[in-house]
PDBQT receptor file of N, H, CA, C and O in Angstrom, charges set to zero:
ATOM      1  N   MET A   1     121.232 194.332 105.807  1.00  0.00    +0.000 N 
ATOM      2  CA  MET A   1     121.131 194.843 104.470  1.00  0.00    +0.000 C 
ATOM      3  C   MET A   1     119.691 195.236 104.146  1.00  0.00    +0.000 C 
ATOM      4  O   MET A   1     119.449 196.257 103.502  1.00  0.00    +0.000 OA
ATOM      5  N   GLU A   2     118.725 194.408 104.602  1.00  0.00    +0.000 N 
ATOM      6  H   GLU A   2     118.922 193.578 105.125  1.00  0.00    +0.000 HD
ATOM      7  CA  GLU A   2     117.334 194.711 104.322  1.00  0.00    +0.000 C 
ATOM      8  C   GLU A   2     116.914 196.004 105.002  1.00  0.00    +0.000 C 
ATOM      9  O   GLU A   2     116.196 196.813 104.414  1.00  0.00    +0.000 OA
ATOM     10  N   THR A   3     117.354 196.202 106.230  1.00  0.00    +0.000 N 
ATOM     11  H   THR A   3     117.937 195.545 106.708  1.00  0.00    +0.000 HD
ATOM     12  CA  THR A   3     117.013 197.426 106.952  1.00  0.00    +0.000 C 
ATOM     13  C   THR A   3     117.635 198.640 106.282  1.00  0.00    +0.000 C 
ATOM     14  O   THR A   3     116.985 199.678 106.156  1.00  0.00    +0.000 OA
ATOM     15  N   ALA A   4     118.882 198.525 105.852  1.00  0.00    +0.000 N 
ATOM     16  H   ALA A   4     119.410 197.682 105.954  1.00  0.00    +0.000 HD
ATOM     17  CA  ALA A   4     119.541 199.645 105.167  1.00  0.00    +0.000 C 
ATOM     18  C   ALA A   4     118.808 199.969 103.868  1.00  0.00    +0.000 C 
ATOM     19  O   ALA A   4     118.601 201.140 103.551  1.00  0.00    +0.000 OA
ATOM     20  N   ALA A   5     118.415 198.947 103.116  1.00  0.00    +0.000 N 
ATOM     21  H   ALA A   5     118.583 197.995 103.373  1.00  0.00    +0.000 HD
ATOM     22  CA  ALA A   5     117.682 199.175 101.872  1.00  0.00    +0.000 C 
ATOM     23  C   ALA A   5     116.347 199.851 102.150  1.00  0.00    +0.000 C 
ATOM     24  O   ALA A   5     115.942 200.751 101.414  1.00  0.00    +0.000 OA
ATOM     25  N   HIS A   6     115.665 199.427 103.200  1.00  0.00    +0.000 N 
ATOM     26  H   HIS A   6     115.994 198.697 103.798  1.00  0.00    +0.000 HD
ATOM     27  CA  HIS A   6     114.384 200.024 103.569  1.00  0.00    +0.000 C 
ATOM     28  C   HIS A   6     114.559 201.496 103.928  1.00  0.00    +0.000 C 
ATOM     29  O   HIS A   6     113.817 202.352 103.445  1.00  0.00    +0.000 OA
ATOM     30  N   GLU A   7     115.528 201.782 104.761  1.00  0.00    +0.000 N 
ATOM     31  H   GLU A   7     116.131 201.087 105.153  1.00  0.00    +0.000 HD
ATOM     32  CA  GLU A   7     115.733 203.160 105.207  1.00  0.00    +0.000 C 
ATOM     33  C   GLU A   7     116.172 204.071 104.059  1.00  0.00    +0.000 C 
ATOM     34  O   GLU A   7     115.739 205.222 103.992  1.00  0.00    +0.000 OA
ATOM     35  N   LEU A   8     117.012 203.585 103.168  1.00  0.00    +0.000 N 
ATOM     36  H   LEU A   8     117.363 202.650 103.222  1.00  0.00    +0.000 HD
ATOM     37  CA  LEU A   8     117.389 204.355 101.986  1.00  0.00    +0.000 C 
ATOM     38  C   LEU A   8     116.168 204.575 101.092  1.00  0.00    +0.000 C 
ATOM     39  O   LEU A   8     116.023 205.621 100.459  1.00  0.00    +0.000 OA
ATOM     40  N   GLY A   9     115.307 203.581 101.058  1.00  0.00    +0.000 N 
ATOM     41  H   GLY A   9     115.425 202.732 101.573  1.00  0.00    +0.000 HD
ATOM     42  CA  GLY A   9     114.076 203.708 100.276  1.00  0.00    +0.000 C 
ATOM     43  C   GLY A   9     113.215 204.871 100.722  1.00  0.00    +0.000 C 
ATOM     44  O   GLY A   9     112.523 205.470  99.899  1.00  0.00    +0.000 OA
ATOM     45  N   HIS A  10     113.236 205.210 102.011  1.00  0.00    +0.000 N 
ATOM     46  H   HIS A  10     113.798 204.723 102.680  1.00  0.00    +0.000 HD
ATOM     47  CA  HIS A  10     112.479 206.364 102.489  1.00  0.00    +0.000 C 
ATOM     48  C   HIS A  10     112.929 207.634 101.785  1.00  0.00    +0.000 C 
ATOM     49  O   HIS A  10     112.097 208.450 101.388  1.00  0.00    +0.000 OA
ATOM     50  N   ASP A  11     114.225 207.809 101.628  1.00  0.00    +0.000 N 
ATOM     51  H   ASP A  11     114.901 207.147 101.951  1.00  0.00    +0.000 HD
ATOM     52  CA  ASP A  11     114.734 208.994 100.931  1.00  0.00    +0.000 C 
ATOM     53  C   ASP A  11     114.312 209.003  99.465  1.00  0.00    +0.000 C 
ATOM     54  O   ASP A  11     113.956 210.050  98.923  1.00  0.00    +0.000 OA
ATOM     55  N   VAL A  12     114.353 207.837  98.825  1.00  0.00    +0.000 N 
ATOM     56  H   VAL A  12     114.642 206.987  99.264  1.00  0.00    +0.000 HD
ATOM     57  CA  VAL A  12     113.943 207.738  97.418  1.00  0.00    +0.000 C 
ATOM     58  C   VAL A  12     112.462 208.080  97.282  1.00  0.00    +0.000 C 
ATOM     59  O   VAL A  12     112.083 208.865  96.414  1.00  0.00    +0.000 OA
ATOM     60  N   LEU A  13     111.624 207.493  98.138  1.00  0.00    +0.000 N 
ATOM     61  H   LEU A  13     111.932 206.855  98.844  1.00  0.00    +0.000 HD
ATOM     62  CA  LEU A  13     110.191 207.772  98.078  1.00  0.00    +0.000 C 
ATOM     63  C   LEU A  13     109.883 209.229  98.396  1.00  0.00    +0.000 C 
ATOM     64  O   LEU A  13     109.000 209.830  97.783  1.00  0.00    +0.000 OA
ATOM     65  N   LYS A  14     110.604 209.790  99.345  1.00  0.00    +0.000 N 
ATOM     66  H   LYS A  14     111.321 209.302  99.842  1.00  0.00    +0.000 HD
ATOM     67  CA  LYS A  14     110.383 211.194  99.702  1.00  0.00    +0.000 C 
ATOM     68  C   LYS A  14     110.708 212.092  98.518  1.00  0.00    +0.000 C 
ATOM     69  O   LYS A  14     109.969 213.035  98.237  1.00  0.00    +0.000 OA
ATOM     70  N   ALA A  15     111.804 211.810  97.821  1.00  0.00    +0.000 N 
ATOM     71  H   ALA A  15     112.405 211.044  98.049  1.00  0.00    +0.000 HD
ATOM     72  CA  ALA A  15     112.205 212.627  96.678  1.00  0.00    +0.000 C 
ATOM     73  C   ALA A  15     111.198 212.517  95.539  1.00  0.00    +0.000 C 
ATOM     74  O   ALA A  15     110.954 213.498  94.837  1.00  0.00    +0.000 OA
ATOM     75  N   ASP A  16     110.616 211.349  95.347  1.00  0.00    +0.000 N 
ATOM     76  H   ASP A  16     110.814 210.552  95.917  1.00  0.00    +0.000 HD
ATOM     77  CA  ASP A  16     109.713 211.121  94.222  1.00  0.00    +0.000 C 
ATOM     78  C   ASP A  16     108.253 211.407  94.564  1.00  0.00    +0.000 C 
ATOM     79  O   ASP A  16     107.528 211.984  93.753  1.00  0.00    +0.000 OA
ATOM     80  N   GLY A  17     107.821 211.010  95.753  1.00  0.00    +0.000 N 
ATOM     81  H   GLY A  17     108.410 210.541  96.411  1.00  0.00    +0.000 HD
ATOM     82  CA  GLY A  17     106.402 211.090  96.067  1.00  0.00    +0.000 C 
ATOM     83  C   GLY A  17     106.045 211.971  97.244  1.00  0.00    +0.000 C 
ATOM     84  O   GLY A  17     104.865 212.165  97.535  1.00  0.00    +0.000 OA
ATOM     85  N   GLY A  18     107.042 212.510  97.927  1.00  0.00    +0.000 N 
ATOM     86  H   GLY A  18     108.001 212.353  97.690  1.00  0.00    +0.000 HD
ATOM     87  CA  GLY A  18     106.772 213.384  99.064  1.00  0.00    +0.000 C 
ATOM     88  C   GLY A  18     106.855 212.663 100.401  1.00  0.00    +0.000 C 
ATOM     89  O   GLY A  18     106.952 211.438 100.472  1.00  0.00    +0.000 OA
ATOM     90  N   LEU A  19     106.816 213.450 101.432  1.00  0.00    +0.000 N 
ATOM     91  H   LEU A  19     106.737 214.445 101.374  1.00  0.00    +0.000 HD
ATOM     92  CA  LEU A  19     106.988 212.950 102.797  1.00  0.00    +0.000 C 
ATOM     93  C   LEU A  19     105.893 211.955 103.197  1.00  0.00    +0.000 C 
ATOM     94  O   LEU A  19     106.190 210.912 103.781  1.00  0.00    +0.000 OA
ATOM     95  N   ILE A  20     104.638 212.266 102.888  1.00  0.00    +0.000 N 
ATOM     96  H   ILE A  20     104.397 213.113 102.414  1.00  0.00    +0.000 HD
ATOM     97  CA  ILE A  20     103.541 211.381 103.287  1.00  0.00    +0.000 C 
ATOM     98  C   ILE A  20     103.677 210.019 102.608  1.00  0.00    +0.000 C 
ATOM     99  O   ILE A  20     103.477 208.990 103.253  1.00  0.00    +0.000 OA
ATOM    100  N   TRP A  21     104.016 209.994 101.311  1.00  0.00    +0.000 N 
ATOM    101  H   TRP A  21     104.178 210.829 100.786  1.00  0.00    +0.000 HD
ATOM    102  CA  TRP A  21     104.180 208.726 100.587  1.00  0.00    +0.000 C 
ATOM    103  C   TRP A  21     105.286 207.901 101.223  1.00  0.00    +0.000 C 
ATOM    104  O   TRP A  21     105.173 206.680 101.332  1.00  0.00    +0.000 OA
ATOM    105  N   SER A  22     106.365 208.573 101.647  1.00  0.00    +0.000 N 
ATOM    106  H   SER A  22     106.458 209.565 101.558  1.00  0.00    +0.000 HD
ATOM    107  CA  SER A  22     107.479 207.872 102.277  1.00  0.00    +0.000 C 
ATOM    108  C   SER A  22     107.077 207.330 103.652  1.00  0.00    +0.000 C 
ATOM    109  O   SER A  22     107.323 206.165 103.964  1.00  0.00    +0.000 OA
ATOM    110  N   TRP A  23     106.466 208.174 104.458  1.00  0.00    +0.000 N 
ATOM    111  H   TRP A  23     106.266 209.121 104.204  1.00  0.00    +0.000 HD
ATOM    112  CA  TRP A  23     106.137 207.780 105.825  1.00  0.00    +0.000 C 
ATOM    113  C   TRP A  23     105.028 206.745 105.897  1.00  0.00    +0.000 C 
ATOM    114  O   TRP A  23     104.916 206.033 106.895  1.00  0.00    +0.000 OA
ATOM    115  N   THR A  24     104.203 206.647 104.856  1.00  0.00    +0.000 N 
ATOM    116  H   THR A  24     104.295 207.226 104.045  1.00  0.00    +0.000 HD
ATOM    117  CA  THR A  24     103.133 205.643 104.875  1.00  0.00    +0.000 C 
ATOM    118  C   THR A  24     103.521 204.396 104.095  1.00  0.00    +0.000 C 
ATOM    119  O   THR A  24     102.663 203.572 103.778  1.00  0.00    +0.000 OA
ATOM    120  N   HIS A  25     104.802 204.249 103.782  1.00  0.00    +0.000 N 
ATOM    121  H   HIS A  25     105.498 204.919 104.039  1.00  0.00    +0.000 HD
ATOM    122  CA  HIS A  25     105.317 203.035 103.149  1.00  0.00    +0.000 C 
ATOM    123  C   HIS A  25     104.536 202.678 101.887  1.00  0.00    +0.000 C 
ATOM    124  O   HIS A  25     103.991 201.582 101.756  1.00  0.00    +0.000 OA
ATOM    125  N   GLU A  26     104.500 203.647 100.955  1.00  0.00    +0.000 N 
ATOM    126  H   GLU A  26     104.943 204.537 101.061  1.00  0.00    +0.000 HD
ATOM    127  CA  GLU A  26     103.802 203.490  99.673  1.00  0.00    +0.000 C 
ATOM    128  C   GLU A  26     102.330 203.144  99.874  1.00  0.00    +0.000 C 
ATOM    129  O   GLU A  26     101.758 202.381  99.094  1.00  0.00    +0.000 OA
ATOM    130  N   GLY A  27     101.719 203.698 100.911  1.00  0.00    +0.000 N 
ATOM    131  H   GLY A  27     102.183 204.317 101.545  1.00  0.00    +0.000 HD
ATOM    132  CA  GLY A  27     100.293 203.504 101.147  1.00  0.00    +0.000 C 
ATOM    133  C   GLY A  27      99.932 202.229 101.878  1.00  0.00    +0.000 C 
ATOM    134  O   GLY A  27      98.754 201.880 101.943  1.00  0.00    +0.000 OA
ATOM    135  N   THR A  28     100.914 201.516 102.437  1.00  0.00    +0.000 N 
ATOM    136  H   THR A  28     101.872 201.800 102.384  1.00  0.00    +0.000 HD
ATOM    137  CA  THR A  28     100.623 200.254 103.115  1.00  0.00    +0.000 C 
ATOM    138  C   THR A  28     100.535 200.389 104.632  1.00  0.00    +0.000 C 
ATOM    139  O   THR A  28     100.301 199.401 105.328  1.00  0.00    +0.000 OA
ATOM    140  N   SER A  29     100.718 201.600 105.150  1.00  0.00    +0.000 N 
ATOM    141  H   SER A  29     100.908 202.403 104.585  1.00  0.00    +0.000 HD
ATOM    142  CA  SER A  29     100.562 201.830 106.582  1.00  0.00    +0.000 C 
ATOM    143  C   SER A  29     100.000 203.235 106.779  1.00  0.00    +0.000 C 
ATOM    144  O   SER A  29      99.948 204.033 105.843  1.00  0.00    +0.000 OA
ATOM    145  N   THR A  30      99.583 203.523 108.004  1.00  0.00    +0.000 N 
ATOM    146  H   THR A  30      99.626 202.875 108.764  1.00  0.00    +0.000 HD
ATOM    147  CA  THR A  30      99.116 204.862 108.323  1.00  0.00    +0.000 C 
ATOM    148  C   THR A  30     100.320 205.762 108.590  1.00  0.00    +0.000 C 
ATOM    149  O   THR A  30     101.457 205.296 108.647  1.00  0.00    +0.000 OA
ATOM    150  N   LEU A  31     100.060 207.029 108.750  1.00  0.00    +0.000 N 
ATOM    151  H   LEU A  31      99.136 207.408 108.704  1.00  0.00    +0.000 HD
ATOM    152  CA  LEU A  31     101.128 207.982 109.037  1.00  0.00    +0.000 C 
ATOM    153  C   LEU A  31     101.861 207.632 110.325  1.00  0.00    +0.000 C 
ATOM    154  O   LEU A  31     103.035 207.965 110.487  1.00  0.00    +0.000 OA
ATOM    155  N   PHE A  32     101.163 206.954 111.247  1.00  0.00    +0.000 N 
ATOM    156  H   PHE A  32     100.209 206.684 111.115  1.00  0.00    +0.000 HD
ATOM    157  CA  PHE A  32     101.771 206.575 112.527  1.00  0.00    +0.000 C 
ATOM    158  C   PHE A  32     102.285 205.138 112.525  1.00  0.00    +0.000 C 
ATOM    159  O   PHE A  32     102.477 204.541 113.584  1.00  0.00    +0.000 OA
ATOM    160  N   GLN A  33     102.508 204.580 111.321  1.00  0.00    +0.000 N 
ATOM    161  H   GLN A  33     102.352 205.065 110.460  1.00  0.00    +0.000 HD
ATOM    162  CA  GLN A  33     103.142 203.275 111.122  1.00  0.00    +0.000 C 
ATOM    163  C   GLN A  33     102.278 202.087 111.505  1.00  0.00    +0.000 C 
ATOM    164  O   GLN A  33     102.814 201.010 111.762  1.00  0.00    +0.000 OA
ATOM    165  N   ASN A  34     100.964 202.240 111.552  1.00  0.00    +0.000 N 
ATOM    166  H   ASN A  34     100.528 203.115 111.343  1.00  0.00    +0.000 HD
ATOM    167  CA  ASN A  34     100.066 201.125 111.809  1.00  0.00    +0.000 C 
ATOM    168  C   ASN A  34      99.560 200.570 110.484  1.00  0.00    +0.000 C 
ATOM    169  O   ASN A  34      99.400 201.314 109.517  1.00  0.00    +0.000 OA
ATOM    170  N   THR A  35      99.310 199.276 110.439  1.00  0.00    +0.000 N 
ATOM    171  H   THR A  35      99.440 198.672 111.224  1.00  0.00    +0.000 HD
ATOM    172  CA  THR A  35      98.732 198.698 109.222  1.00  0.00    +0.000 C 
ATOM    173  C   THR A  35      97.247 199.050 109.168  1.00  0.00    +0.000 C 
ATOM    174  O   THR A  35      96.646 199.391 110.187  1.00  0.00    +0.000 OA
ATOM    175  N   HIS A  36      96.663 198.967 107.981  1.00  0.00    +0.000 N 
ATOM    176  H   HIS A  36      97.151 198.690 107.153  1.00  0.00    +0.000 HD
ATOM    177  CA  HIS A  36      95.237 199.204 107.809  1.00  0.00    +0.000 C 
ATOM    178  C   HIS A  36      94.660 198.129 106.891  1.00  0.00    +0.000 C 
ATOM    179  O   HIS A  36      95.383 197.232 106.458  1.00  0.00    +0.000 OA
ATOM    180  N   SER A  37      93.378 198.211 106.594  1.00  0.00    +0.000 N 
ATOM    181  H   SER A  37      92.790 198.940 106.945  1.00  0.00    +0.000 HD
ATOM    182  CA  SER A  37      92.720 197.132 105.845  1.00  0.00    +0.000 C 
ATOM    183  C   SER A  37      93.309 196.940 104.449  1.00  0.00    +0.000 C 
ATOM    184  O   SER A  37      93.171 195.855 103.884  1.00  0.00    +0.000 OA
ATOM    185  N   GLY A  38      93.955 197.941 103.877  1.00  0.00    +0.000 N 
ATOM    186  H   GLY A  38      94.067 198.823 104.336  1.00  0.00    +0.000 HD
ATOM    187  CA  GLY A  38      94.540 197.805 102.556  1.00  0.00    +0.000 C 
ATOM    188  C   GLY A  38      95.966 197.292 102.554  1.00  0.00    +0.000 C 
ATOM    189  O   GLY A  38      96.579 197.167 101.494  1.00  0.00    +0.000 OA
ATOM    190  N   THR A  39      96.499 196.994 103.729  1.00  0.00    +0.000 N 
ATOM    191  H   THR A  39      96.001 197.096 104.590  1.00  0.00    +0.000 HD
ATOM    192  CA  THR A  39      97.881 196.517 103.826  1.00  0.00    +0.000 C 
ATOM    193  C   THR A  39      97.962 195.090 103.304  1.00  0.00    +0.000 C 
ATOM    194  O   THR A  39      97.230 194.219 103.773  1.00  0.00    +0.000 OA
ATOM    195  N   PRO A  40      98.844 194.838 102.336  1.00  0.00    +0.000 N 
ATOM    196  CA  PRO A  40      98.908 193.497 101.740  1.00  0.00    +0.000 C 
ATOM    197  C   PRO A  40      99.587 192.485 102.652  1.00  0.00    +0.000 C 
ATOM    198  O   PRO A  40     100.374 192.844 103.528  1.00  0.00    +0.000 OA
ATOM    199  N   ALA A  41      99.269 191.221 102.431  1.00  0.00    +0.000 N 
ATOM    200  H   ALA A  41      98.630 190.929 101.719  1.00  0.00    +0.000 HD
ATOM    201  CA  ALA A  41      99.976 190.141 103.122  1.00  0.00    +0.000 C 
ATOM    202  C   ALA A  41     101.320 189.922 102.436  1.00  0.00    +0.000 C 
ATOM    203  O   ALA A  41     101.537 190.389 101.318  1.00  0.00    +0.000 OA
ATOM    204  N   VAL A  42     102.206 189.224 103.099  1.00  0.00    +0.000 N 
ATOM    205  H   VAL A  42     102.030 188.845 104.008  1.00  0.00    +0.000 HD
ATOM    206  CA  VAL A  42     103.484 188.860 102.489  1.00  0.00    +0.000 C 
ATOM    207  C   VAL A  42     103.191 188.010 101.263  1.00  0.00    +0.000 C 
ATOM    208  O   VAL A  42     102.457 187.027 101.363  1.00  0.00    +0.000 OA
ATOM    209  N   PRO A  43     103.753 188.365 100.098  1.00  0.00    +0.000 N 
ATOM    210  CA  PRO A  43     103.495 187.550  98.902  1.00  0.00    +0.000 C 
ATOM    211  C   PRO A  43     104.093 186.157  99.048  1.00  0.00    +0.000 C 
ATOM    212  O   PRO A  43     105.096 185.964  99.736  1.00  0.00    +0.000 OA
ATOM    213  N   THR A  44     103.473 185.207  98.401  1.00  0.00    +0.000 N 
ATOM    214  H   THR A  44     102.659 185.364  97.843  1.00  0.00    +0.000 HD
ATOM    215  CA  THR A  44     103.978 183.840  98.472  1.00  0.00    +0.000 C 
ATOM    216  C   THR A  44     105.251 183.706  97.647  1.00  0.00    +0.000 C 
ATOM    217  O   THR A  44     105.446 184.421  96.664  1.00  0.00    +0.000 OA
ATOM    218  N   ALA A  45     106.108 182.789  98.054  1.00  0.00    +0.000 N 
ATOM    219  H   ALA A  45     105.950 182.208  98.852  1.00  0.00    +0.000 HD
ATOM    220  CA  ALA A  45     107.347 182.525  97.318  1.00  0.00    +0.000 C 
ATOM    221  C   ALA A  45     106.987 181.952  95.962  1.00  0.00    +0.000 C 
ATOM    222  O   ALA A  45     106.014 181.203  95.879  1.00  0.00    +0.000 OA
ATOM    223  N   PRO A  46     107.682 182.245  94.932  1.00  0.00    +0.000 N 
ATOM    224  CA  PRO A  46     108.954 182.951  94.847  1.00  0.00    +0.000 C 
ATOM    225  C   PRO A  46     108.809 184.433  94.509  1.00  0.00    +0.000 C 
ATOM    226  O   PRO A  46     109.779 185.048  94.065  1.00  0.00    +0.000 OA
ATOM    227  N   GLN A  47     107.633 185.025  94.703  1.00  0.00    +0.000 N 
ATOM    228  H   GLN A  47     106.845 184.526  95.063  1.00  0.00    +0.000 HD
ATOM    229  CA  GLN A  47     107.438 186.434  94.374  1.00  0.00    +0.000 C 
ATOM    230  C   GLN A  47     108.385 187.317  95.171  1.00  0.00    +0.000 C 
ATOM    231  O   GLN A  47     108.728 187.016  96.314  1.00  0.00    +0.000 OA
ATOM    232  N   ASP A  48     108.800 188.415  94.546  1.00  0.00    +0.000 N 
ATOM    233  H   ASP A  48     108.522 188.660  93.617  1.00  0.00    +0.000 HD
ATOM    234  CA  ASP A  48     109.649 189.379  95.235  1.00  0.00    +0.000 C 
ATOM    235  C   ASP A  48     108.867 190.088  96.327  1.00  0.00    +0.000 C 
ATOM    236  O   ASP A  48     107.646 190.226  96.245  1.00  0.00    +0.000 OA
ATOM    237  N   ILE A  49     109.578 190.531  97.341  1.00  0.00    +0.000 N 
ATOM    238  H   ILE A  49     110.569 190.419  97.408  1.00  0.00    +0.000 HD
ATOM    239  CA  ILE A  49     108.983 191.286  98.441  1.00  0.00    +0.000 C 
ATOM    240  C   ILE A  49     109.416 192.735  98.302  1.00  0.00    +0.000 C 
ATOM    241  O   ILE A  49     110.610 193.014  98.197  1.00  0.00    +0.000 OA
ATOM    242  N   ASN A  50     108.468 193.657  98.300  1.00  0.00    +0.000 N 
ATOM    243  H   ASN A  50     107.498 193.430  98.385  1.00  0.00    +0.000 HD
ATOM    244  CA  ASN A  50     108.768 195.074  98.270  1.00  0.00    +0.000 C 
ATOM    245  C   ASN A  50     109.232 195.475  99.665  1.00  0.00    +0.000 C 
ATOM    246  O   ASN A  50     108.445 195.450 100.611  1.00  0.00    +0.000 OA
ATOM    247  N   LEU A  51     110.492 195.841  99.798  1.00  0.00    +0.000 N 
ATOM    248  H   LEU A  51     111.131 195.862  99.030  1.00  0.00    +0.000 HD
ATOM    249  CA  LEU A  51     111.051 196.159 101.114  1.00  0.00    +0.000 C 
ATOM    250  C   LEU A  51     110.448 197.409 101.741  1.00  0.00    +0.000 C 
ATOM    251  O   LEU A  51     110.597 197.622 102.944  1.00  0.00    +0.000 OA
ATOM    252  N   MET A  52     109.774 198.238 100.955  1.00  0.00    +0.000 N 
ATOM    253  H   MET A  52     109.653 198.066  99.977  1.00  0.00    +0.000 HD
ATOM    254  CA  MET A  52     109.187 199.459 101.505  1.00  0.00    +0.000 C 
ATOM    255  C   MET A  52     107.783 199.239 102.049  1.00  0.00    +0.000 C 
ATOM    256  O   MET A  52     107.286 200.068 102.812  1.00  0.00    +0.000 OA
ATOM    257  N   TRP A  53     107.142 198.157 101.680  1.00  0.00    +0.000 N 
ATOM    258  H   TRP A  53     107.546 197.484 101.061  1.00  0.00    +0.000 HD
ATOM    259  CA  TRP A  53     105.772 197.922 102.124  1.00  0.00    +0.000 C 
ATOM    260  C   TRP A  53     105.740 197.342 103.529  1.00  0.00    +0.000 C 
ATOM    261  O   TRP A  53     106.600 196.550 103.916  1.00  0.00    +0.000 OA
ATOM    262  N   TYR A  54     104.728 197.756 104.282  1.00  0.00    +0.000 N 
ATOM    263  H   TYR A  54     104.029 198.399 103.968  1.00  0.00    +0.000 HD
ATOM    264  CA  TYR A  54     104.378 197.027 105.486  1.00  0.00    +0.000 C 
ATOM    265  C   TYR A  54     103.550 195.827 105.029  1.00  0.00    +0.000 C 
ATOM    266  O   TYR A  54     102.817 195.926 104.045  1.00  0.00    +0.000 OA
ATOM    267  N   HIS A  55     103.656 194.720 105.714  1.00  0.00    +0.000 N 
ATOM    268  H   HIS A  55     104.252 194.640 106.513  1.00  0.00    +0.000 HD
ATOM    269  CA  HIS A  55     102.870 193.527 105.385  1.00  0.00    +0.000 C 
ATOM    270  C   HIS A  55     102.057 193.125 106.604  1.00  0.00    +0.000 C 
ATOM    271  O   HIS A  55     102.523 193.237 107.738  1.00  0.00    +0.000 OA
ATOM    272  N   ASP A  56     100.855 192.663 106.365  1.00  0.00    +0.000 N 
ATOM    273  H   ASP A  56     100.477 192.572 105.444  1.00  0.00    +0.000 HD
ATOM    274  CA  ASP A  56      99.938 192.290 107.430  1.00  0.00    +0.000 C 
ATOM    275  C   ASP A  56      99.535 190.836 107.234  1.00  0.00    +0.000 C 
ATOM    276  O   ASP A  56      98.641 190.534 106.443  1.00  0.00    +0.000 OA
ATOM    277  N   GLY A  57     100.184 189.954 107.941  1.00  0.00    +0.000 N 
ATOM    278  H   GLY A  57     100.911 190.199 108.583  1.00  0.00    +0.000 HD
ATOM    279  CA  GLY A  57      99.875 188.537 107.810  1.00  0.00    +0.000 C 
ATOM    280  C   GLY A  57     100.670 187.886 106.695  1.00  0.00    +0.000 C 
ATOM    281  O   GLY A  57     101.476 188.530 106.024  1.00  0.00    +0.000 OA
ATOM    282  N   GLY A  58     100.435 186.630 106.515  1.00  0.00    +0.000 N 
ATOM    283  H   GLY A  58      99.780 186.107 107.060  1.00  0.00    +0.000 HD
ATOM    284  CA  GLY A  58     101.152 185.878 105.502  1.00  0.00    +0.000 C 
ATOM    285  C   GLY A  58     102.295 185.086 106.108  1.00  0.00    +0.000 C 
ATOM    286  O   GLY A  58     102.464 185.048 107.326  1.00  0.00    +0.000 OA
ATOM    287  N   ASP A  59     103.068 184.460 105.253  1.00  0.00    +0.000 N 
ATOM    288  H   ASP A  59     102.930 184.491 104.263  1.00  0.00    +0.000 HD
ATOM    289  CA  ASP A  59     104.161 183.587 105.682  1.00  0.00    +0.000 C 
ATOM    290  C   ASP A  59     105.469 184.372 105.781  1.00  0.00    +0.000 C 
ATOM    291  O   ASP A  59     106.065 184.727 104.764  1.00  0.00    +0.000 OA
ATOM    292  N   PHE A  60     105.907 184.636 107.000  1.00  0.00    +0.000 N 
ATOM    293  H   PHE A  60     105.423 184.348 107.826  1.00  0.00    +0.000 HD
ATOM    294  CA  PHE A  60     107.148 185.371 107.220  1.00  0.00    +0.000 C 
ATOM    295  C   PHE A  60     108.357 184.461 107.371  1.00  0.00    +0.000 C 
ATOM    296  O   PHE A  60     109.465 184.954 107.584  1.00  0.00    +0.000 OA
ATOM    297  N   THR A  61     108.179 183.142 107.267  1.00  0.00    +0.000 N 
ATOM    298  H   THR A  61     107.279 182.742 107.093  1.00  0.00    +0.000 HD
ATOM    299  CA  THR A  61     109.266 182.230 107.592  1.00  0.00    +0.000 C 
ATOM    300  C   THR A  61     110.471 182.358 106.671  1.00  0.00    +0.000 C 
ATOM    301  O   THR A  61     111.598 182.116 107.104  1.00  0.00    +0.000 OA
ATOM    302  N   ASN A  62     110.263 182.731 105.418  1.00  0.00    +0.000 N 
ATOM    303  H   ASN A  62     109.347 182.927 105.067  1.00  0.00    +0.000 HD
ATOM    304  CA  ASN A  62     111.417 182.875 104.513  1.00  0.00    +0.000 C 
ATOM    305  C   ASN A  62     111.558 184.306 104.011  1.00  0.00    +0.000 C 
ATOM    306  O   ASN A  62     112.144 184.542 102.954  1.00  0.00    +0.000 OA
ATOM    307  N   TYR A  63     111.029 185.244 104.756  1.00  0.00    +0.000 N 
ATOM    308  H   TYR A  63     110.554 185.052 105.614  1.00  0.00    +0.000 HD
ATOM    309  CA  TYR A  63     111.008 186.658 104.363  1.00  0.00    +0.000 C 
ATOM    310  C   TYR A  63     112.395 187.176 103.989  1.00  0.00    +0.000 C 
ATOM    311  O   TYR A  63     112.549 187.812 102.946  1.00  0.00    +0.000 OA
ATOM    312  N   TYR A  64     113.387 186.921 104.803  1.00  0.00    +0.000 N 
ATOM    313  H   TYR A  64     113.262 186.404 105.650  1.00  0.00    +0.000 HD
ATOM    314  CA  TYR A  64     114.719 187.460 104.563  1.00  0.00    +0.000 C 
ATOM    315  C   TYR A  64     115.583 186.569 103.678  1.00  0.00    +0.000 C 
ATOM    316  O   TYR A  64     116.687 186.961 103.302  1.00  0.00    +0.000 OA
ATOM    317  N   ASN A  65     115.106 185.401 103.346  1.00  0.00    +0.000 N 
ATOM    318  H   ASN A  65     114.208 185.082 103.651  1.00  0.00    +0.000 HD
ATOM    319  CA  ASN A  65     115.856 184.523 102.459  1.00  0.00    +0.000 C 
ATOM    320  C   ASN A  65     115.575 184.792 100.979  1.00  0.00    +0.000 C 
ATOM    321  O   ASN A  65     116.255 184.243 100.111  1.00  0.00    +0.000 OA
ATOM    322  N   ARG A  66     114.571 185.639 100.682  1.00  0.00    +0.000 N 
ATOM    323  H   ARG A  66     114.019 186.085 101.387  1.00  0.00    +0.000 HD
ATOM    324  CA  ARG A  66     114.219 185.899  99.283  1.00  0.00    +0.000 C 
ATOM    325  C   ARG A  66     114.907 187.140  98.784  1.00  0.00    +0.000 C 
ATOM    326  O   ARG A  66     114.733 187.520  97.626  1.00  0.00    +0.000 OA
TER     327      ARG A  66
């Protein structure tokens, strides 16, 4: 379900912000899908996780349970 939501999100972002905004995951990755210094860490629980963002570091242990 998370993967389907992420992939559908690409179409939503493309329609609203263009191809580059979609392919760079709302500015959290490079065009070639690599993280960069501005890529956020996984937010701590119980904060929501933006399924479109790439995350760099943080606690992934309950990522899919939230």
